[in-house]
C-alpha positions as CSV (number, residue, x, y, z in Angstrom):
1,M,133.1,98.9,129.8
2,K,135.2,95.8,128.9
3,K,132.4,94.8,126.5
4,D,132.6,98.2,124.8
5,V,136.4,97.9,124.4
6,F,136.1,94.5,122.9
7,K,133.6,95.8,120.3
8,K,136.3,98.2,119.1
9,I,138.3,95.1,118.2
10,F,135.7,92.7,117.1
11,S,131.9,92.6,116.6
12,L,129.4,90.3,114.9
13,D,126.1,91.4,113.5
14,W,124.1,88.3,112.6
15,K,120.6,89.8,113.2
16,S,120.5,91.5,109.8
17,S,117.8,89.7,107.7
18,N,119.9,88.2,105.0
19,R,123.6,88.9,105.8
20,I,126.2,88.2,108.5
21,I,128.5,91.2,109.1
22,I,131.8,91.0,110.9
23,Y,133.8,94.0,112.1
24,I,137.5,93.5,112.9
25,L,139.5,96.6,113.8
26,G,137.2,98.7,111.7
27,L,137.3,96.4,108.7
28,K,133.9,95.3,107.6
29,I,133.4,91.8,106.2
30,Q,129.9,90.7,105.1
31,F,128.4,87.7,103.4
32,M,125.0,86.3,102.7
33,K,123.6,83.9,105.2
34,P,124.1,80.3,103.8
35,W,120.4,79.5,103.9
36,V,119.5,82.7,102.0
37,K,122.1,81.9,99.4
38,N,121.0,78.3,99.0
39,S,117.4,79.5,98.7
40,A,118.3,81.9,95.9
41,K,120.1,79.1,94.0
42,Q,117.0,76.9,94.2
43,F,114.9,79.6,92.7
44,Y,117.4,80.1,89.9
45,K,116.7,76.5,88.7
46,Y,113.1,77.3,87.7
47,D,112.8,77.1,83.9
48,C,110.6,80.1,83.4
49,P,110.9,83.9,82.9
50,I,112.1,85.5,86.1
51,T,108.8,87.4,86.6
52,E,107.0,84.0,86.9
53,I,109.2,82.5,89.6
54,P,106.9,81.3,92.4
55,R,106.8,83.0,95.8
56,A,108.8,81.7,98.7
57,T,107.3,79.1,101.1
58,G,107.9,77.9,104.6
59,A,109.9,79.9,107.1
60,L,111.1,82.4,104.5
61,R,107.6,83.2,103.5
62,K,106.5,83.6,107.1
63,T,109.4,86.1,107.6
64,Q,108.4,88.0,104.5
65,L,104.8,88.3,105.7
66,A,105.8,89.4,109.1
67,N,108.0,92.2,107.7
68,L,105.2,93.0,105.2
69,K,102.8,93.6,108.2
70,I,105.2,96.1,109.7
71,T,105.6,97.8,106.3
72,H,101.8,98.1,106.0
73,I,101.6,99.8,109.4
74,F,104.4,102.1,108.4
75,S,102.6,103.0,105.2
76,E,99.4,103.8,107.0
77,L,101.2,105.9,109.5
78,C,102.8,107.9,106.7
79,E,99.5,108.4,104.9
80,Q,97.7,109.5,108.1
81,N,100.5,112.1,108.8
82,G,101.1,113.4,105.3
83,L,104.5,111.8,105.0
84,K,106.0,110.5,101.8
85,Y,108.1,107.3,101.4
86,W,108.9,104.9,98.6
87,L,110.0,101.3,98.1
88,D,113.8,101.3,97.8
89,C,116.6,98.9,96.8
90,G,115.5,95.2,96.6
91,N,111.9,96.0,97.4
92,A,111.6,98.4,94.4
93,L,113.1,95.6,92.3
94,G,110.7,93.0,93.8
95,A,107.7,95.3,93.2
96,F,108.5,95.8,89.6
97,R,109.6,92.3,88.8
98,H,107.6,90.1,91.1
99,K,104.8,92.3,92.5
100,G,106.2,91.8,95.9
101,F,109.3,90.3,97.6
102,I,112.1,88.9,95.5
103,P,111.3,85.2,96.1
104,W,114.6,84.5,97.9
105,D,114.7,87.8,99.9
106,D,113.0,88.9,103.1
107,D,114.1,92.3,104.2
108,V,112.3,95.6,103.6
109,D,114.1,98.8,102.5
110,L,112.2,102.2,102.2
111,G,113.3,105.7,101.3
112,M,112.2,109.0,102.6
113,L,113.2,112.7,102.1
114,R,115.0,113.9,105.2
115,E,112.1,116.3,106.2
116,D,109.5,113.5,106.3
117,Y,112.1,111.1,107.9
118,D,112.6,113.6,110.7
119,K,108.9,114.1,111.2
120,F,108.3,110.4,111.4
121,I,111.0,110.1,114.1
122,A,109.6,113.0,116.1
123,L,106.1,111.5,116.0
124,F,106.9,107.9,116.9
125,K,110.3,107.7,118.6
126,D,108.5,107.3,122.0
127,G,106.2,104.7,120.8
128,I,103.8,103.7,118.0
129,P,100.1,104.0,119.1
130,N,98.2,100.8,119.1
131,H,101.3,98.7,118.2
132,D,103.1,97.9,121.5
133,D,105.0,95.1,119.8
134,I,107.1,97.3,117.5
135,F,109.3,100.2,118.1
136,V,111.6,102.8,116.5
137,D,115.4,102.2,116.8
138,F,118.6,103.7,115.4
139,R,121.3,101.6,117.2
140,N,122.8,100.0,114.1
141,N,126.5,99.7,114.8
142,G,127.8,103.0,115.9
143,K,130.4,103.0,113.2
144,N,129.3,104.2,109.7
145,K,125.6,104.1,109.8
146,C,122.7,105.2,112.0
147,Y,119.4,105.0,110.1
148,L,115.8,104.4,111.2
149,K,114.6,100.8,111.8
150,I,111.2,99.7,112.9
151,K,111.8,96.5,114.9
152,H,109.7,93.8,116.6
153,K,110.3,93.7,120.3
154,V,110.6,89.9,120.5
155,L,111.4,88.6,117.0
156,E,114.9,90.0,116.3
157,N,114.9,89.2,112.5
158,I,111.6,91.1,111.9
159,E,112.3,94.7,111.0
160,I,112.1,97.2,108.3
161,E,114.8,99.8,107.3
162,V,114.1,103.4,106.3
163,F,116.8,105.3,104.5
164,P,117.0,109.2,104.5
165,Y,117.7,111.1,101.3
166,D,119.0,114.6,101.3
167,Y,118.8,117.4,98.8
168,Y,122.0,118.1,96.9
169,Y,122.5,121.9,96.2
170,K,122.1,121.6,92.4
171,K,121.2,119.3,89.6
172,T,123.9,117.0,88.6
173,T,125.1,115.2,85.4
174,F,125.9,111.5,85.4
175,D,129.6,112.2,85.5
176,E,129.1,114.4,88.6
177,K,127.1,111.7,90.3
178,V,129.9,109.2,89.7
179,K,132.5,111.7,91.0
180,I,130.6,112.6,94.1
181,T,129.9,109.0,94.9
182,Y,133.6,108.2,94.6
183,E,134.4,111.0,97.0
184,I,131.8,109.8,99.6
185,K,133.2,106.3,99.4
186,K,136.7,107.5,99.9
187,Y,135.7,109.7,102.7
188,M,133.9,106.9,104.5
189,R,136.9,104.6,103.9
190,V,139.5,107.0,105.2
191,H,137.5,108.0,108.3
192,K,136.4,104.4,109.2
193,P,139.1,103.9,111.9
194,W,138.0,107.1,113.6
195,F,134.3,106.0,113.5
196,S,135.2,102.6,114.9
197,L,137.0,104.2,117.9
198,L,133.9,106.3,118.7
199,S,131.4,103.5,118.1
200,P,131.2,102.3,121.8
201,I,130.0,105.9,122.6
202,Y,127.9,106.6,119.6
203,I,126.0,103.3,119.6
204,H,124.3,104.3,122.8
205,F,123.6,107.9,121.8
206,P,121.9,107.9,118.4
207,D,121.2,111.6,118.6
208,K,125.0,112.2,118.6
209,M,125.4,109.8,115.7
210,I,122.7,111.6,113.7
211,K,124.3,115.0,114.5
212,R,127.7,113.7,113.4
213,F,126.4,112.5,110.0
214,L,124.5,115.7,109.3
215,K,127.6,117.7,110.0
216,I,129.5,115.5,107.5
217,R,126.7,116.1,105.0
218,D,126.8,119.9,105.4
219,N,130.6,120.2,105.4
220,F,131.7,117.5,103.1
221,I,128.9,116.9,100.6
222,L,127.1,120.3,100.5
223,K,130.3,122.2,101.2
224,G,128.3,125.0,102.9
225,N,125.8,125.4,100.1
226,V,122.2,125.6,101.0
227,P,119.9,123.3,98.9
228,K,116.7,124.9,97.3
229,P,114.1,122.2,97.2
230,E,111.8,124.3,95.0
231,E,114.5,124.1,92.2
232,H,114.4,120.2,92.3
233,P,118.1,119.5,92.8
234,S,119.5,116.0,92.8
235,L,118.9,113.8,95.8
236,V,121.8,112.2,97.6
237,F,121.6,109.1,99.8
238,G,122.0,110.1,103.5
239,M,125.4,109.8,105.0
240,D,123.9,108.0,108.0
241,A,122.7,105.1,105.8
242,P,124.8,102.2,104.5
243,H,126.7,103.2,101.3
244,I,127.0,100.0,99.2
245,E,125.4,101.0,95.9
246,K,127.2,102.1,92.7
247,V,125.8,105.7,92.5
248,Y,124.5,107.6,95.5
249,L,122.7,110.5,93.7
250,Y,119.5,110.5,91.8
251,D,117.8,113.2,89.6
252,Y,114.8,114.6,91.4
253,E,112.6,113.5,88.5
254,T,113.7,109.9,88.9
255,I,111.9,109.7,92.2
256,F,109.2,112.4,92.1
257,P,106.3,112.7,91.7
258,L,105.8,109.3,93.3
259,G,103.6,106.7,91.7
260,T,102.0,103.6,93.2
261,I,102.7,100.0,92.4
262,E,101.3,96.6,93.6
263,Y,103.3,95.0,96.4
264,E,102.0,91.7,97.9
265,G,98.4,92.9,97.3
266,Y,98.9,96.4,98.7
267,K,99.4,99.6,96.8
268,M,102.6,101.2,97.8
269,A,104.6,104.3,96.8
270,F,107.2,103.8,94.1
271,P,109.8,106.1,92.3
272,N,108.5,108.0,89.3
273,Q,110.8,106.7,86.7
274,M,111.0,103.0,87.4
275,H,113.4,102.0,84.6
276,E,115.9,104.7,85.4
277,F,115.8,104.0,89.1
278,L,116.3,100.3,88.9
279,T,118.9,100.6,86.1
280,Q,121.0,102.9,88.3
281,L,120.8,100.4,91.2
282,Y,121.2,97.1,89.4
283,G,122.1,97.6,85.7
284,D,120.3,94.7,84.0
285,Y,117.5,94.4,86.6
286,M,115.7,91.6,84.8
287,S,118.6,89.2,85.5
288,P,118.7,87.2,88.8
289,A,119.6,89.4,91.7
C-alpha cells in the first residue's frame, strides 16, 4: 500500500526502449536515453543520403533483431487469424526510408483497428501458443495510457507496442483534425491529476483502464454518435494510447486498403498513402528523425 501511495507522488519508467519517463505529482517528464541520443548523433555524421546510412551494430542491433522476432510472430498470428495491422510511427518511417529500423532506434510500434485489436487480445491474453517466452500485457502506467504490449518474460527491454485506432463518426477536414486533436490534448491535460490519483488502482486492473478510456472516447470524442465503418469515416488514435503526435486523426483512405513494404527482409503491412501518412506524422520525413 505504501508503495502505491508513493507512486502517486513519484514514479520512474526506465524500461521503455528509448526513453526515460519520470512522473512527479502527475507531471510527465521524458527524455531520450543518453546512449540512444549519442547513437543517433553518430549516425548523423555519415556523409551520405539518409537512405544509405548503414544499419546499427552491436547491442543496439541485437535489441532490434530481438524485437523484430516478436514482430514477426505477431504478424504471423494476425495473418493466421484474419487480423489487420500496420507499421506505425517510427517503424513506418524506418520501413519507407531504411527498409527496416531507423538505424539509431530499436522499438516497434504497430497500429490496429479497434475491432482487430480486441480480437487479438481475446485470442492471446491468456498465452501465446508455442511461445512461452512472450506474453500480452497492458500495465503501462495506470495514468493516461493502457495499450497492448507484447513483452519478453525475461528481457525487460524487449517488447512491441500495438496502438488501437477507432472510427470517428464522419469524415473530417484538415482543420477539423487539428481542432479535435487540440481538444483531446486539452482534455488529457486537464484530467491528468485525476488519472494520477487513480493510477495505483487502475495499474493493477487493465480491464477497468480500458473501460475508462472507451467511455472517454464515446462521451468526449464521439459525443454519442455511432460510427458507420461502411462509410469510411476518419480514424482517430485510441484514447488509451500515448498522445504525443501533432494530429490524431487520419483519413480512412490514408491507411486503407493496406499495402505491403519490405522491413528487415520481411513483407509487412503498411498504410496505403505512404507520403500522406508520414508527412502528417513527421513533416519533412526525409530529414534526420
